[in-house]
C-alpha positions in Angstrom: -21.0 24.8 -23.7 -19.0 24.2 -20.8 -20.0 20.6 -20.3 -19.3 20.0 -24.0 -15.4 21.8 -23.5 -14.7 19.8 -20.4 -16.1 16.4 -21.7 -14.0 16.8 -24.9 -10.8 17.5 -22.9 -11.1 14.7 -20.3 -12.3 12.1 -23.0 -9.0 13.1 -25.2 -7.2 12.6 -22.3 -8.7 9.1 -21.4 -8.1 8.2 -25.2 -4.6 9.1 -25.0 -3.8 6.9 -21.9 -5.4 3.5 -23.6 -4.1 4.5 -27.2 -0.4 4.4 -25.8 1.8 7.0 -26.8 0.6 8.3 -30.6 -0.5 11.8 -29.3 -0.1 13.0 -32.9 -2.4 10.9 -34.1 -4.9 11.8 -31.7 -4.7 15.6 -32.0 -5.5 15.2 -35.8 -9.0 13.8 -34.7 -10.1 16.6 -32.4 -12.9 17.6 -35.2 -14.3 14.4 -34.6 -14.2 14.6 -31.0 -15.8 18.1 -31.0 -18.5 16.5 -33.5 -19.2 13.7 -31.2 -20.1 16.3 -28.1 -23.4 17.0 -29.8 -24.5 13.3 -29.7 -22.9 13.3 -26.2 -25.1 15.8 -24.8 -28.1 14.1 -26.2 -27.4 10.8 -24.6 -27.0 12.6 -21.3 -30.4 14.9 -21.8 -32.6 11.9 -20.9 -30.4 10.6 -18.0 -30.3 14.4 -16.6 -33.7 14.4 -16.7 -34.4 11.0 -15.1 -31.9 12.1 -12.1 -33.8 15.6 -12.0 -37.1 13.7 -11.4 -35.4 10.9 -9.2 -33.9 13.5 -6.7 -37.1 15.5 -6.3 -39.1 11.9 -5.5 -36.1 11.3 -3.2 -36.1 14.5 -1.6 -40.1 14.6 -0.9 -39.8 11.2 0.4 -36.9 11.7 3.0 -38.9 14.9 4.1 -41.8 12.9 4.6 -40.1 10.0 6.4 -38.6 12.4 8.9 -41.7 14.2 9.8 -39.5 17.6 9.3 -41.7 20.9 8.2 -38.8 23.3 7.4 -39.6 26.7 7.7 -38.3 29.9 7.3 -34.8 30.4 6.9 -33.8 26.7 7.4 -36.4 26.0 4.3 -34.6 29.0 2.3 -31.2 27.4 2.9 -32.4 23.8 2.0 -33.9 25.4 -1.3 -30.7 27.0 -2.1 -28.8 23.7 -1.4 -31.3 21.6 -3.7 -30.6 24.2 -6.3 -26.8 23.8 -6.0 -26.9 20.1 -6.7 -28.1 19.8 -10.1 -26.3 17.6 -11.8 -23.0 18.9 -12.8 -21.2 18.3 -16.0 -19.4 14.9 -16.0 -16.0 14.0 -17.3 -17.5 11.3 -19.1 -21.1 9.4 -19.5 -22.0 6.3 -17.2 -24.2 3.9 -18.0 -25.2 1.5 -15.7 -22.5 0.7 -13.4 -19.3 1.1 -16.0 -17.6 4.4 -17.3 -17.8 4.7 -20.8 -14.9 6.6 -23.1 -14.9 7.0 -26.6 -13.1 5.4 -29.3 -13.3 7.8 -32.5 -17.3 8.0 -33.3 -18.4 4.9 -31.1 -18.4 4.6 -27.1 -16.6 1.6 -25.3 -16.5 -0.2 -21.8 -12.9 -0.2 -20.7 -13.6 -2.8 -18.3 -13.7 -5.5 -21.1 -12.6 -3.3 -24.0 -9.9 -1.1 -25.3 -9.4 1.3 -27.9 -6.6 1.1 -30.8 -6.2 2.6 -33.6 -10.0 4.1 -33.4 -10.8 0.6 -33.5 -12.8 -1.1 -30.3 -11.2 -4.7 -29.5 -12.4 -7.2 -26.6 -9.8 -7.5 -23.9 -8.8 -11.3 -24.5 -5.5 -12.4 -25.5 -4.5 -8.7 -26.2 -5.0 -5.8 -23.9 -3.4 -2.8 -24.7 -2.4 -0.8 -27.9 1.1 0.0 -29.0 0.6 3.2 -31.5 -2.2 1.4 -33.3 -1.2 -2.1 -32.9 -2.9 -4.5 -30.5 -0.5 -6.3 -28.1 -0.6 -8.7 -25.0 1.0 -6.4 -21.9 1.5 -9.8 -20.1 3.9 -11.3 -22.7 4.9 -8.4 -24.9 6.4 -4.9 -24.2 6.1 -1.6 -26.5 9.0 0.7 -27.0 7.3 3.8 -28.6 6.2 2.3 -32.0 8.1 -1.4 -31.6 6.6 -4.5 -30.0 8.8 -6.9 -28.2 8.3 -10.3 -26.5 9.1 -10.3 -23.0 11.9 -12.6 -21.9 11.4 -15.8 -19.9 11.1 -15.4 -15.8 14.3 -13.7 -14.5 14.4 -10.9 -16.8 14.3 -7.3 -16.5 13.1 -5.7 -19.6 13.2 -1.6 -20.2 12.9 0.5 -22.6 15.5 2.6 -24.3 13.8 5.1 -26.8 12.3 2.1 -29.4 15.0 -0.4 -28.1 14.7 -3.0 -25.6 17.3 -4.0 -23.1 18.1 -5.9 -20.0 18.6 -3.5 -17.1 20.6 -5.9 -15.1 23.1 -5.6 -17.5 23.0 -1.8 -18.9 21.8 1.5 -18.1 19.7 3.5 -20.9 21.5 7.3 -20.9 20.1 10.1 -23.0 18.5 7.0 -25.2 21.6 5.2 -25.7 22.3 1.6 -23.8 25.2 1.5 -21.9 26.2 -2.0 -21.1 28.3 -2.2 -17.9 28.0 -3.5 -14.2 24.7 -1.9 -13.2 25.1 -2.0 -9.4 25.7 1.6 -8.1 25.9 2.9 -11.6 23.9 6.1 -12.9 23.6 8.1 -16.0 25.8 11.6 -16.0 24.9 12.7 -19.4 25.2 10.5 -21.9 28.1 8.4 -19.6 27.9 6.3 -16.9 29.6 6.9 -13.6 29.3 5.0 -10.2 28.2 7.2 -7.2 30.4 5.4 -4.5 33.6 6.8 -5.7 32.4 9.9 -8.2 29.9 12.6 -8.3 28.0 13.9 -11.2 28.0 17.7 -11.4 25.9 19.3 -14.0 26.7 16.2 -16.4 30.2 16.3 -15.7 32.1 13.5 -13.8 34.2 14.3 -10.7 35.8 12.3 -8.1 34.0 11.9 -4.8 36.4 13.5 -2.6 36.5 14.1 1.2 33.7 16.6 2.3 32.7 17.8 -1.3 29.7 18.3 -2.9 28.7 19.7 -6.5 28.7 23.2 -7.1 27.9 23.9 -11.1 30.5 21.5 -13.4 33.0 21.3 -10.3 33.0 20.2 -6.4 34.0 22.5 -3.4 34.4 22.0 0.3 31.3 22.2 2.0 33.1 22.9 5.5 34.9 26.0 4.3 32.8 27.1 1.2 29.5 28.0 0.1 28.0 27.5 -3.7 25.9 30.1 -5.0 24.8 29.9 -8.3 27.4 27.6 -9.6 30.4 29.1 -7.9 32.1 28.4 -4.7 32.6 31.2 -2.3 34.6 31.5 1.0 32.0 30.3 3.8 33.2 32.4 7.1 29.9 33.5 9.0 27.6 33.1 5.8 25.0 30.1 5.6 23.0 31.1 3.0 22.9 32.6 -0.5 21.1 35.8 -2.1 21.1 35.2 -6.0 25.2 34.7 -6.6 26.0 36.3 -3.2 26.6 34.7 0.2 25.4 36.0 3.2 24.4 35.4 7.0 20.7 35.2 7.8 21.3 36.8 11.0 22.3 40.0 9.6 20.6 40.3 6.5 17.4 39.2 4.9 17.0 38.1 1.1 14.1 39.3 -0.9 13.7 38.5 -4.2 17.6 38.4 -4.8 18.1 41.9 -2.6 19.7 42.0 0.5 18.6 44.1 3.3 20.1 44.5 6.7 18.0 43.3 9.3 16.7 45.8 12.2 17.1 44.0 16.1 13.8 43.7 17.7 11.7 43.6 14.4 9.8 40.5 13.2 10.8 41.0 9.7 10.0 38.9 6.3 9.7 39.3 2.7 7.1 40.4 0.7 8.2 40.7 -3.0 11.1 42.8 -2.9 10.3 44.8 0.4 10.5 43.8 4.5 7.3 43.8 6.6 6.6 43.2 10.1 4.7 39.9 10.2 3.3 40.5 13.8 1.5 43.7 12.5 1.0 43.1 8.9 0.1 40.5 6.3 1.2 40.1 2.9 -0.8 38.7 0.2 0.7 38.0 -3.3 3.2 40.7 -2.8 0.9 43.5 -1.2 1.2 44.4 2.5 -2.0 45.1 4.6 -2.4 46.1 7.8 -3.2 42.9 10.1 -7.0 43.0 11.6 -9.0 40.9 13.3 -9.6 37.5 11.8 -8.3 38.3 8.6 -6.1 36.3 6.3 -5.3 36.1 2.6 -7.4 35.2 -0.5 -5.3 35.7 -3.7 -4.5 39.3 -3.7 -7.2 40.6 -1.2 -8.0 40.1 2.5 -11.2 38.4 3.6 -12.6 37.7 7.4 -12.3 34.0 7.8 -15.1 33.9 10.3 -17.8 35.3 7.9 -16.6 34.2 4.7 -14.7 31.6 2.7 -11.6 31.2 0.6 -12.1 29.1 -2.3 -9.6 29.1 -4.7 -8.7 32.6 -4.8 -12.7 33.5 -4.9 -14.3 34.9 -1.6 -17.5 33.7 -0.4 -19.8 34.8 2.2 -20.7 31.8 4.7 -24.7 31.6 4.4 -24.8 28.5 6.8 -22.4 27.0 9.4 -22.2 23.7 7.5 -20.4 26.1 4.3 -17.4 24.7 2.8 -15.5 25.1 -0.4 -15.8 22.7 -3.2 -13.6 23.7 -6.1 -14.4 27.7 -6.6 -17.8 27.3 -4.9 -19.7 26.9 -1.6 -21.7 23.7 -0.8 -23.2 22.1 2.4 -20.8 19.5 3.9 -24.1 18.1 5.9 -26.0 17.3 2.8 -23.5 17.3 0.2 -20.1 15.3 -1.0 -17.5 17.1 -3.2 -15.8 15.2 -5.9 -13.2 17.1 -7.6 -14.9 20.6 -7.3 -18.3 19.3 -8.0 -21.2 18.8 -5.1 -23.6 15.8 -5.2 -26.5 15.4 -2.9 -25.7 12.6 -0.3 -29.3 11.5 -0.5 -28.9 9.2 -3.2 -26.6 7.0 -1.4 -23.5 8.7 -2.5 -20.7 8.4 0.0 -17.5 8.5 -1.4 -15.6 10.0 -4.3 -14.5 8.4 -7.7 -12.8 11.4 -9.8 -15.1 13.8 -10.7 -18.2 11.1 -9.6 -19.7 10.5 -6.3 -21.1 6.8 -5.5 -22.3 4.5 -3.1 -19.8 2.2 -1.8 -22.2 -0.5 -0.9 -22.8 -1.4 -4.5 -19.8 0.0 -6.2 -15.9 0.9 -5.9 -13.6 2.9 -7.5 -10.7 1.2 -9.5 -8.3 3.5 -11.2 -10.9 6.7 -11.4 -13.6 3.9 -12.9 -16.8 2.4 -11.4 -16.7 -1.1 -10.8 -19.9 -3.0 -9.5 -19.2 -5.2 -6.4 -21.1 -7.8 -4.2 -22.0 -6.9 -0.9 -20.0 -8.1 2.3 -16.9 -9.2 0.1 -13.1 -8.4 1.0 -12.7 -6.6 -2.3 -9.6 -4.6 -3.9 -8.7 -3.2 -7.0 -6.3 -4.9 -9.8 -6.3 -2.7 -12.8 -9.8 -2.3 -13.7 -10.9 -5.1 -11.8 -11.9 -6.5 -8.3 -10.4 -9.4 -6.2 -10.6 -11.1 -3.4 -7.5 -10.1 -1.1 -7.8 -13.1 1.4 -7.3 -15.6 -1.7 -5.6 -13.8 -4.3 -2.7 -11.1 -5.1 -2.4 -8.5 -7.4 0.7 -7.9 -9.6 0.7 -5.9 -12.7 -3.1 -5.8 -12.7 -3.2 -9.7 -13.0 -4.5 -11.7 -10.0 -3.1 -14.6 -9.0 -3.9 -17.2 -6.7 -2.3 -16.5 -3.2 -2.1 -20.1 -2.2 0.8 -20.9 -4.9 2.3 -17.2 -5.2 1.7 -14.9 -2.0 3.7 -11.8 -3.4 4.6 -9.5 -5.9 8.3 -9.2 -7.3 8.1 -6.2 -9.8 5.5 -7.0 -12.2 5.9 -10.8 -11.3 4.3 -13.2 -8.8 6.4 -15.6 -6.9 6.2 -17.5 -3.6 8.2 -15.8 -0.8 8.6 -19.2 1.3 10.7 -20.8 -1.5 11.7 -17.9 -3.6 13.9 -14.5 -3.1 12.8 -11.1 -5.3 16.4 -9.7 -5.9 16.0 -6.5 -8.1 12.7 -7.5 -9.3 14.4 -11.0 -10.3 12.9 -14.0 -9.0 15.4 -16.4 -7.9 15.0 -19.5 -5.6 15.9 -19.5 -2.2 17.7 -22.9 -1.3 20.5 -21.7 1.6 20.2 -18.1 0.5 18.4 -15.7 2.9 19.0 -12.2 1.4 19.8 -10.5 -1.6 22.9 -8.6 -3.0 22.1 -6.7 -6.1 20.6 -9.5 -8.2 22.2 -12.2 -6.5 21.0 -14.2 -3.8 23.4 -15.0 -0.8 23.2 -16.3 3.1 23.9 -13.5 5.6 25.1 -16.2 7.9 28.5 -17.0 6.3 28.7 -14.0 3.6 28.6 -10.5 3.6 27.0 -8.1 0.5 29.4 -5.0 0.3 28.4 -2.5 -2.8 26.7 -5.5 -4.6 29.6 -7.8 -4.1 29.3 -11.2 -2.2 32.4 -12.1 0.0 32.9 -14.5 2.6 32.7 -13.2 6.1 36.4 -13.0 7.8 34.9 -13.1 11.6 31.8 -12.3 13.6 33.0 -8.1 13.5 32.7 -7.7 9.5 30.8 -4.8 7.9 31.5 -3.1 4.5 33.7 -0.2 3.5 32.6 0.5 -0.2 33.1 -2.8 -1.9 35.9 -4.2 0.7 35.0 -6.0 4.1 36.5 -4.6 7.3 36.9 -5.5 10.6 35.0 -2.9 12.5 36.8 -3.6 15.7 39.8 -2.5 14.6 39.5 -0.3 11.7 37.0 2.4 10.4 35.5 3.6 7.2 35.9 7.3 6.7 34.6 8.2 3.1 35.2 4.9 1.4 38.4 4.6 3.0 40.2 2.1 5.4 41.9 3.7 8.2 42.7 1.9 11.5 41.2 2.9 14.7 43.4 5.5 17.0 41.6 4.5 20.1 38.5 2.5 21.0 36.3 5.7 21.1 37.1 6.6 17.6 35.2 8.0 14.8 35.8 10.1 11.5 36.5 13.7 10.5 35.6 13.4 7.1 38.6 10.8 5.8 40.4 11.1 9.1 40.0 9.0 12.2 40.1 10.7 15.6 39.2 10.0 19.2 36.7 11.9 20.3 37.2 11.6 23.7 40.3 13.7 23.5 39.7 15.2 20.2 37.1 17.0 18.4 36.1 17.5 14.7 35.5 21.1 13.2 35.1 22.0 9.5 36.7 18.7 8.6 39.5 19.3 11.2 41.0 18.0 14.1 41.6 19.7 17.2 42.6 18.7 20.8 40.1 18.9 23.2 42.5 20.7 26.0 42.1 23.9 23.8 38.9 23.6 21.6 35.8 21.6 23.3 33.2 22.7 21.0 32.4 23.4 17.1 30.8 26.6 16.2 28.4 25.1 13.6 27.5 27.8 10.8 31.3 29.5 10.7 32.6 25.6 11.2 35.4 27.2 14.1 36.4 25.4 17.2 36.2 27.6 20.4 36.5 27.0 24.3 32.9 27.1 25.8 34.5 28.0 29.5 35.5 31.8 27.9 33.3 31.9 24.8 29.9 31.3 23.2 28.6 30.1 19.5 25.7 32.7 18.6 24.6 32.6 15.0 27.7 31.2 13.7 29.9 33.7 15.5 32.1 33.2 18.2 31.8 35.8 21.0 33.8 36.5 24.4 31.6 35.1 27.2 32.3 37.3 30.3 29.0 37.5 32.2 26.8 36.3 29.8 25.3 32.9 29.3 23.1 33.1 26.3 22.7 33.9 23.0 20.9 36.2 21.4 21.0 36.5 17.5 24.6 37.0 17.0 25.3 38.9 20.5 25.5 37.6 24.1 23.7 38.2 27.1 23.1 37.6 30.9 19.7 35.8 31.3 19.6 36.9 35.1 19.5 40.4 34.3 18.6 40.8 30.6 15.6 39.5 28.0 16.2 39.0 24.4 13.1 39.5 22.2 13.6 38.9 18.5 17.3 39.1 18.7 17.2 42.6 20.8 18.6 42.7 24.2 16.6 44.8 26.8 16.9 45.1 30.7 15.1 42.5 32.4 13.7 44.3 35.5 9.8 43.4 35.9 9.6 42.4 32.5 9.9 38.6 32.0 8.2 37.7 29.0 8.3 38.8 25.0 5.3 39.8 23.1 7.0 39.6 19.6 9.7 42.3 20.0 8.8 43.7 23.2 9.3 42.9 26.8 6.3 42.9 29.2 5.1 42.2 32.4 2.8 39.2 32.7 1.2 40.3 36.2 -0.2 43.8 34.5 -0.3 43.2 30.8 -1.4 39.9 28.5 0.1 39.6 24.9 -2.8 38.5 22.3 -1.2 37.9 18.7 1.7 40.0 19.6 -0.2 42.8 21.1 -0.3 44.0 24.5 -3.2 44.6 26.5 -3.2 45.9 29.8 -5.2 43.5 32.1 -4.4 42.4 35.9 -7.9 39.9 36.0 -8.3 38.2 32.7 -5.3 36.3 31.2 -7.0 34.6 28.1 -6.7 35.7 24.6 -9.6 35.2 22.3 -8.0 36.7 19.2 -7.1 40.1 19.9 -9.4 40.2 22.9 -9.3 39.1 26.6 -12.0 37.0 28.2 -12.7 35.2 31.7 -13.5 31.4 30.8 -15.3 31.4 34.0 -18.2 33.4 32.5 -17.4 33.9 28.9 -16.2 31.4 26.0 -14.0 32.4 23.0 -15.6 31.1 19.5 -14.4 31.6 16.2 -12.2 34.6 17.3 -15.2 36.0 19.0 -15.9 36.2 22.9 -19.7 35.4 24.1 -21.5 35.0 27.1 -21.2 31.3 28.6 -24.8 30.9 30.1 -26.3 32.0 26.5 -23.9 30.4 23.9 -22.0 27.1 23.5 -19.6 26.6 20.7 -20.5 24.3 18.4 -18.4 22.7 15.6 -16.9 26.1 15.9 -19.7 28.1 15.4 -21.6 30.3 18.6 -24.9 28.6 18.8 -27.4 30.3 21.3 -28.8 27.9 24.0 -32.7 27.0 23.7 -34.3 25.8 26.6 -32.8 22.6 28.1 -30.5 22.1 25.2 -27.0 21.5 26.6 -24.8 19.6 24.1 -23.7 20.2 20.6 -24.7 17.8 17.9 -23.0 19.3 14.4 -24.1 23.1 14.7 -26.9 22.7 16.8 -27.6 21.9 20.4 -30.1 19.2 21.8 -31.0 18.1 25.2 -28.7 15.2 26.2 -31.2 13.7 28.6 -34.1 13.0 26.1 -32.1 13.0 22.9 -29.0 11.6 21.3 -26.6 13.1 18.6 -26.2 10.1 15.6 -24.3 11.2 12.9 -24.9 14.9 13.4 -28.5 14.5 13.6 -31.1 14.7 16.6 -33.1 11.8 17.6 -35.1 10.7 20.4 -33.5 8.6 23.1 -35.1 5.2 24.3 -36.2 4.9 27.8 -32.9 2.7 28.5 -29.8 4.4 29.6 -27.5 2.1 27.9 -28.1 3.8 24.6 -25.8 4.2 21.4 -26.2 5.2 17.7 -26.2 2.6 14.9 -26.0 5.4 11.8 -28.8 7.5 12.6 -30.8 5.0 14.3 -30.8 4.5 18.5 -30.1 1.3 20.3 -29.6 -0.3 23.6 -26.0 -2.0 23.1 -27.0 -4.4 26.2 -29.5 -6.1 24.4 -28.9 -5.3 20.9 -26.3 -5.3 18.2 -25.6 -2.7 15.4 -24.7 -4.3 12.1 -24.0 -2.2 8.9 -26.7 0.6 10.1 -29.3 -2.2 11.0 -30.5 -3.2 14.6 -30.5 -6.8 16.0 -31.7 -8.1 19.1 -29.2 -10.1 21.1 -31.3 -12.3 23.3 -29.8 -14.3 25.9 -26.9 -15.3 23.5 -23.6 -14.0 22.9 -23.8 -11.9 19.7 -21.4 -9.9 17.3 -21.0 -8.2 14.0 -18.8 -9.8 11.3 -16.6 -6.8 9.9 -19.5 -4.5 10.7 -22.3 -6.1 8.4 -23.3 -9.4 8.9 -24.8 -10.6 12.6 -24.3 -13.7 14.1 -24.3 -15.5 17.4 -20.9 -16.4 18.6 -21.7 -19.6 20.4 -23.1 -21.3 17.3 -21.2 -19.4 14.5 -17.9 -17.9 13.2 -17.1 -15.0 11.2 -14.5 -15.7 8.5 -13.6 -13.8 5.5 -16.5 -11.5 5.8 -18.6 -14.5 5.9 -20.4 -16.5 8.5 -20.3 -20.3 8.9 -21.5 -23.0 11.2 -19.0 -23.6 14.0 -19.7 -27.3 13.9 -18.9 -27.8 10.4 -16.0 -25.4 10.0 -14.5 -24.4 13.7 -11.7 -22.2 12.6 -10.7 -19.6 10.0 -7.5 -19.6 7.7 -6.8 -16.0 6.1 -10.6 -15.5 5.2 -11.2 -19.5 4.8 -13.3 -21.8 6.7 -11.6 -24.9 7.4 -12.9 -28.3 9.2 -11.9 -29.9 12.4 -9.8 -32.8 10.3 -7.4 -30.0 8.7 -4.8 -27.7 9.3 -3.8 -24.0 8.4 -0.2 -23.2 7.4 -0.4 -19.5 6.7 -2.9 -19.0 3.5 -2.9 -23.2 2.7 -5.1 -25.8 4.3 -3.9 -29.3 4.6 -5.6 -32.5 5.7 -4.2 -33.1 9.2 -1.3 -35.1 10.1 -0.4 -35.6 13.5 3.1 -36.2 12.7 3.4 -33.1 10.5 4.1 -29.4 11.5 3.7 -26.0 9.8 6.7 -24.1 8.0 5.7 -21.2 6.7 2.8 -22.2 4.2 4.2 -25.8 3.9 3.8 -29.3 6.1 7.1 -31.1 6.7 8.1 -34.0 8.7 10.3 -32.8 11.8 11.9 -36.2 12.4 13.5 -35.9 8.6 13.6 -32.5 7.9 14.3 -28.8 9.4 12.4 -25.7 9.1 14.4 -22.5 8.7 13.0 -19.2 7.9 9.9 -20.8 6.7 11.8 -22.9 4.1 12.3 -27.1 4.6 15.7 -28.3 4.6 17.0 -32.0 4.8 18.0 -32.2 8.5 20.9 -34.6 8.1 22.9 -32.4 6.0 21.4 -28.4 6.8 20.9 -26.9 10.4 19.4 -23.9 11.1 21.2 -21.0 13.4 18.9 -18.0 14.6 16.8 -18.7 11.2 19.4 -19.1 8.9 20.4 -22.0 7.5 24.0 -23.5 7.2 25.7 -26.7 5.8 26.7 -29.0 8.6 29.9 -30.3 7.0 31.4 -26.7 6.6 29.9 -24.7 9.5 28.6 -24.9 12.9 26.3 -22.7 15.0 27.8 -21.3 18.2 25.8 -19.1 20.6 23.2 -18.1 17.6 26.3 -17.0 15.0 27.3 -19.4 12.4 31.1 -20.1 12.4 33.2 -22.3 10.1 34.7 -25.6 10.7 38.4 -25.9 11.2 
């Protein structure tokens, strides 16, 4: 029954995604979906029984191969784990290598089919559904229930309700299209505002003033005010809000909009509407408990994390050291894999997850939660529900293109970045342009882009202030206002310029450093650091004090501060929570003081001597008897002296390979190849298999294919003869009479050179920023092209000819 409900829900979600936005039509089909589940269970029944039989055969085969005779507790544990991996309910059936979904009362393969209006179509010209109508998503766009043709290259189409518009020239606000200059524009309710000069405060447009932010539908000065629940209040020493009331976090604590006075010397925090001491107590779902040993919260109750697991609010006892959470149940991470809260047996080759399914990554890959079969040793990546070779192709908008002509994506459109630019998802020809300014290309050597506007540079020291170019050597841009520099060492104080060598900026106001040399942040008040201290946003008289303790000052030579409370130092030089202590007579463990003059190390709430003891999972054990393996205490057995997973082994006679103990060969140069030991001086490990080197140098190609490096080379996950293909070009081999320019291969010509992915003749052409220009008219300056008749290059900078 649980399988029927779960499958029905996930099938409904899958159908909704593929069939478009017509949710109303799908809900009416619930009855047909539920009736279909009976047929689905029957279809799965044969596969389930086949899986159980295959699983039993594989378990017996594996045990016989390993020569293991599981006895006692290990046998019981293994039997329990075998029972746990009974085939779980799947989100959708899997036949062969494809995940099948339902369309009405039939199944279809989404790799080459799609469902539209309860009918199954083959993916050919049309590949998507617009509320019951098939359409081609590459050339068309669906807006609610209407289909439009996509414009020619360069257009940026978007939907506004059921209408289509070009987002370069308009903005969609609450279903209404506003045709405006879109750079720097955004929606404020149904209106347009420009965020460089305006603020949108709760759907109301306000001017962007100096040091101002939104508070409700109005603005406030954040240096002198604080905004609580949409109302501006005087800041003073307050730095936070408790509901609609401003307060200082140094003096009060806010618990569920209730202000409670802090007590100096206590580690206070909130648990619902009450305050508790987090050094001695623990809060679980608004309930306070005494903090014991090795305990933590699991929902509203406590559990011991040494002996128990908390799986989604459910407490489970640890029956084995390899038990972990999978959903709200436990599973063995050594023998199983957890996918979406469902445990699978690793013995079937399952080593990765695809949604709720486990799969073998040597035979399949996961694309958008669908399993797709793959060929071995191929550099494959996902493109929608298909795979492609990422060395030779690119994927744009779930469509595969050849990388040699189009080598990058501009939004959903492929383009060649050597000859084109991508400006705001719009493809434009490069020419002499090097960068984008909004939707327009420009040459950054001769022009500057200021808030979407291209203007010529006035000199070398040109920068922007809003939409205006300025000389940053003589002027400042303060809150989008151009102000002259009062001195070379100048800065902005909100909208005012000041000299930071003789003045300070505090709370948006300028003060003379001779009177005030620092700012007390929190209250934003200036003070003189020679006579006062800033403690918790409050300026206090210094006197003999040199440090702060909360909002008070103290002398660190004679006093000590523990959790905002001052104590006389004496022999107490350290803090344990809220209390000072003498480290020569006591040790602080989890904010608890324990008297000791010899043992200085903590193990949870106890002390131990690391010379004769170990600390493992919060408990103390004798070092000569136990070792801590993977966080679990394991008793030494004979000559076993090292950990392998949660067990021990003798490192002289055995190896630990993938948490499995195997016999060690006689050679001392031994390592692991999966679970197989091998001699790394005479052998090579490739894809879990061992090969003999002999006297020739050998390697592994991408961890999968063995080859000899003196006669072969590894290129694009494949091995080639060096005599035929001596070099590699981005995963493709090429011959001695060829040349590789980035991803493209050309026949070699001694007079030609590479310019990005193109060939050029350096006697008549110039290469600049991977683009080719006529050398008689165009020059290159610091990788930026320029026209020789109007500009020249001086010290790697482009300057205009006079």
